[in-house]
N, C-alpha and C positions, 0 to 999 in steps of 0.2 A: 593481580588485583580484584579487589569486590568491587564493584558498582556500588553507589550510592542514591536512595528514593530517588534523586534529584537528578539523576542521568538513566537512570533508569527511566522514566518519565518525559526523562525527553526524547527518547529515544522511539517510545510509547507513540508521542504524537505524530514524530516523522513515518512509522510505521501508517499509524491511525487515514493521514494523511495520501501517502502510498495505495491503503487500502479503497479508500474513498467512504470512510464509514464516519459520519457524523458525529453520530451518540460515541464513537469510540475519542472522537478529538476534542469534543467539550472537555469528555471523561478527564482523558492525561492533560489537558489543559489545567484544568480544575486540580486534578491533583502536583500537578509538578509548581504551580505557585505557593501549595500548601506545603510542600515539599523545599522550598527556597529559590525558583529559580524567579527570573526577574524574564519581563517583556523582549526583552532581546531577545535571553537564549533561547524561548518560546516562538520567535520569530524565526528564527536563525533553525529553529528543529522545521518548523512548516518550510520554509523553504527547502532545506538538504532533502524531505518527503516527496514535494515534488518535482524534487527537479528525478528524482530516480521514475516517480510513476509514469512524465513525458516520460523517461529513458523506457522503461519495460512497453510503455504501448509505443512508443513509433517502432521499436522492436514488432511488437505484437502486430500491428498494422504489415509495415514490412515482410512479413510469415506469411499473413491472411491473403496478400496477396500474391505470391506464390504458389497458393493452392491452387491446385487442378480441382474443379467441382465436380467429380466422377470419384467413386470413392475406391480404393486401388482393393485389387484384387488379395482376395485372402485377409481383407477388415469387413467386420461384419458392423451393421449399421446397428447403435443403439436407438431406440423407440425415444427407451426416457428422457435422452440426450444427458444435459448435463445437471438438470436439476434450475435454469434458469430463466425458464418460463413457466 
């Protein structure tokens, strides 16, 4: 089955919400409307993205809460971090 542009844009809307990317969300919402999606489909895609983001955040919070502040032996600390700061 090949996904049409409307479905691809709806998937991209959910992914944009999950990734917390406002410019992506606006872009893909505009493209979804252009591809024939209606307001209820876009709203549903946003809600799915929110559910995925909420679940992922919850799992990360649980994981982070269980971490030991000390770096395990054999693991080197990076001075550069991950690039988020």
